[in-house]
N, C-alpha and C positions, 0 to 999 in steps of 0.2 A: 384460401391460399394454401397449397398444399407445403408438406414441411421441407424440402428440399428447396421448393422456390423462395420461400421465407430466408434459408439459408443462403442461399445464391445472392439474396437484393442484401442479408443483412454485411457478405463480405466483399460487397460489390459499395456499399455505402463506404465499407469500413478502408477499401482499398483507395477510393474516390479522398476521403482525409487524410490519410498518408500523403499519398501525390501532393494533393493539396498543402497541406503543412508543409512537404520540404520544399512546392515549389517557393512558399513564404519566407522560409528560412533562407534558402541560395539565392535566390531572385538577387540581391542586392551585393553577395561577397563576390571579394576578388579572391578567383580559386585558386593561383599559387601562391598568395598569402597563405592563405588553408593550407596549402599543401607544406609550404616553409614551414607554419606552426605547427604541424600535426609530424612533418619528420625531425624536427629541432628539439622535442618534445623530451625531457630526460625518461625516458620510460621505466626505467626503477622504479621512481616514484609512481607509475604508472601500474604497475602491477603488484606492489609492493602492499597496498588495500586488500588483497584478495582476503588474506587468512582473517582479514577485521572482518570483511563484507558476512565472510560466511559465520565468525564469530559473532555477530549480530543477527543471525540466520537461529543460532543455537538458542541465544538467550531469547529470543522469541518463542521456540519450541518448547524450552523451559519456565517462560510467562505462562503456555498455555496449558503446560502439567499442572502449574498451579489455580489455573479456571477452572480445569476439569476434577482436579482433585474433591470439591463436595459433591461431584457424581460418581467419580470410578476413580480408585487409585490405580494410576497408567503404570504398566508393567516396564516401560524403557520410556526416557525421554528421545534414546535414539528413534525408537518408533516414528515419534512427532517432529522430531526434525526431517526425519524422511518426509514425513508429509508434508510439510512445511515448503522442503525443498523442491519435490516432485507439483506442489501449488503453484509455486515462481514460476517452473519449467512452463506449465499449462500456460502462466500468465504471458508468457514470450511467445506465445501462439493464438491463443484465443483470450480477447481480453476480457481480466474479470473471471476468465474460467474458474482459477486456481481456489476462486473461492469456495466452491463446491467440490471440486477434485478433491481440495482437503480434508474436509469433514467423512468427507467417503472414505479414501485412504483409512482413516484413523478407525471408523465408526467399525470397518471390517478387523481390523487388526486386535480394536481393544473389544471387539462386542459389544457395542451400547448401539443406541438408535442413533441413525442420521440427524433426527431433527435437536436433538439435543446437543449432540455434536455440532452443529449447524448453529446453533443459539450461541453458544461460546465465539463463534467465529464474528455474529456481529454484535456481541458483548466487545470484544478485540477491537474493532472499528470505532466504535464508542469511544472507548477510553484510548485508541491512539488521535482522535479529533481532541479529546481535552486536554490530552499532554503534550500536543501539537498549539492549542490555544493557550495556556500556559508557559511551552519554551517561547512561542511570538509573541507573548506579552517581555517576557524577561529580554529575550531579544531585542524589542521594541526598544524596550527601554535603553539600550546600551549604543543603538544603533539608528533611536528615531529622527538624526539628521538625513544620514544616507536612505532609511527606508521611506521616506518623506518624499522622495525624488522617482520613487519608482511605482507611485499609485499616480491614478489618474488625476487631474488639476481640480476636477469638481468631487473627490471623495475626500471626506476628511477622517484621518484614521482613527479617530475616537470612534465613528460611528460606524466603521469599518469594523472593529473590536467590535462593537454589540451586537451587530447584525449576527457576527461569527456564534456568540453566544446564544442570539437566537437561537440559529439553527438547532446547535448544540442539542438545547432545552427541547425542542420540536423535536427531535430526533429519539431522546429519552422519554419523552409521551408517548412516542408511537412505541415502545417498546416494554409502555406499563401493561400487564395483563389484563388489570380490568379494561381498561380503553380499547384493548381488541376484542375480550370478550362483550364490550357492548357495541362496538360497531357490526358484527356477525350476526350476533340475535337481532338488529333492525334490517342487514342488508343482507343475511343469506340467508336463514332461519324461513323469513315468510315463504320464500320460491323454494326451499329443498331442506328439510330435517335433517334425510342425510348425509349430506354434504356437511349442512352446519355441525352436527355430531363428529361428523369423520375430522373438519377441521379443529374441532375445539380437541380433539385425542392427539393430534400432532400438537396443538399449544400448548399442551401437559407437558410431553415431552420435550416442547423448547423450553417451558420456563424452569426444565430441573437445569437445560442449559445454564441457565442463569440465576445459577443457586449460588454463585459465589458472591452474589449479590448480598445476601444475607451472612455471609461471614465475615466479619467486621476488623476479624482477629488478620485475616489476610492482605488487609488493605494496604498496610505498609510494606509487607513483599509485595505485593501487586505494581505500586507505586514506584518503589525502587526498580526493577524490573524494567517497568514502561519508561522510565527516564534513560538509565542504561541503553536502552535498543535503540533511542533517538541522539545517545550521545556515540555509538558506537556508527550510526547513520552519517554524522558528520564528519568521525574523523579521517575515513577514507575522500572526503572528498578536501580537507585539511590537506593531507598530505599529496593528494595530487597538487595543490597550490606549485606546491616546491619543484614540480616536473617543469614550470613555465619560467621563462626571464623575468617577467611581472614580480614575483613576489621577491625578486631583491631590492627592489623600491618600494612596492606597496606594505612588504609586509603584512600579512593579510592573517588573520586569527581565528582560533574557532569558534569564536562567535559567528566573523564573517563565513566560515563553511556552515555554519548552524543555521545562518539566513538562507543559504541557500536550497537546506537541507527541506527547507520550509515549501520556496518555491519550485524545489523540484516534486517534493508531495503534492503539492499542490496541482500542479500539470497533470502529473500521474493520475490523480486522481478524476479531474474532471476532464479528460483523453479518454474517446473511445477506440482507441489504437493501442495493440499490445504492449505492454509495460511503457505506454505514454510515448512511443515513437513520433520524431515530428512534434507534439507538444512540447514535451522536455526540450527538446531544442530551438524551442521559440521561445519560450518561459528561463528558461537559466542564460541564455547568453544576453538576453537583454535586463535581466535584470543584473548581469555582471558589467554590462555596459554603463549601465543608470549609472550602479552604487559606488562602481572605482575609475570608471572613464578607462575602461581598456576599448581596444579596436574591435570589432564585431568580427573579424577572423579569428582572433586569439579564443574571443568568448568563446565561440563554436565551436574551435578545437578542443576548447578545455571541456564543454558540455560533451561533444562528441565521443571523448575519451572515457569522463568518468560515467554514460550511461552504456557505453560500450561492455566497459569492463565487469558495471555490475552485472548488464543482461546476459552476458557470455558467461558469467559464472554463476549466476543462477539456474539459465539453461543447461549447463554440460553438466551441473552436479546433481540437478535435478532429473537433468534424463538417466544419468548412473542408479540414482536411487528408483528410478520408472522400471529399468529394465531388473534390476535388482528384486522388486516387490514381485516382477513376476506380474503386473498387469499389463491388459489388453483392452481394456475397454473405460469409460470414464463413468460412466452410468450407474449413480446408484442402484443395490438388489433393494428391490423391494420387501425383502426378507428381513432388511436392515429395522424397521421399522416396525415390527414387531418384537423385536429383543426386547427384554426388558432391560429397565435402567436398575 
């Protein structure tokens, strides 16, 4: 199968998934009620979170600097923020494409290898998952009666937590270098020693990207930055509550917004669509209907505005940085792998 045919097939599947998702979202919706909910929203509270959204991405860039410090002294957080926003802009077009673009941009600007930089992205995702599990545990303790309502009847909440922890453990094991070396030795080396040695070289650079694991002195700082990121993710959803009349009666708090962040995070993670389009609009409204008894049209209106303001902010600011950096391609330069760390 040619590369162009693979791309056509990939985008066909993504398009079909988006169409199917939005069909599922809108099939039982009263469009007049949805229109009324969208038009009656207080847009002051819709746009108010934009600076907070941008600040959350700045904190993510700052945490990335903490992770990169054991490898190289980054010249500017601004450079990392630029890469983060470009990555998010790409995610709004190409599902998870930003995960590869972000280290590409940074490796060029800071003159470090792509493999080492990409390794910090992998570690960042592991830290995000662990942090989210801890936040879910706290949220579950505070909203257990409500959360049980949104789980399938045959799933025990305690089993769900245990399964999630097992997934994290498996992910950590797969990042454990000796395990990877062992795997390559018995799967690749017997067939191609050249490829085996080349992969080992890449892994060595990759291991440098995980250097912060050997810096316990940075753990506290990294923990604070990680929880701050998720707090800043929750705050815009909390502010958006006030754009709708239901807040006057339900008086939803920050912990409720945190629950929606968890649901949104899961939807974006499992979605094969750009920035979780479609899947986000399925998960978040259903959670709001089951948790708070909202009618589907108001819940959908909330999710549309929450997703749209975040996505548009990421796309617009990210593309501004894209043009500022003078980028013309997202393909990593092979010469970057020869740069010494």
